[in-house]
C-alpha positions, 0 to 999 in steps of 0.5 A: 905243859912241859917246856924243854928248852930256852926257846920254848920258855921265851915263847911262853913268857912272851905270851904273858901280860906285862905285869905278870912278866915283870913279877916273874922277872922280879922273882928271878932276882930273889935267891930264895925264889931261885932256889925253888926253881933250881931244886927239882924237889922244891920245884915239884912242891911248888907245882903240886901246890899250884895244881 
């Protein structure tokens, strides 16, 4: 699923269980994790691994 904007992202996040959302929020405070989300090549690698 391609999410194109902040509103779509927040709508999708709102559907997650609280525990999962808290874990994602925790990752958002980790500089290494943010590097994977910010870098298109690293993000593609993570997505490929998870698919």
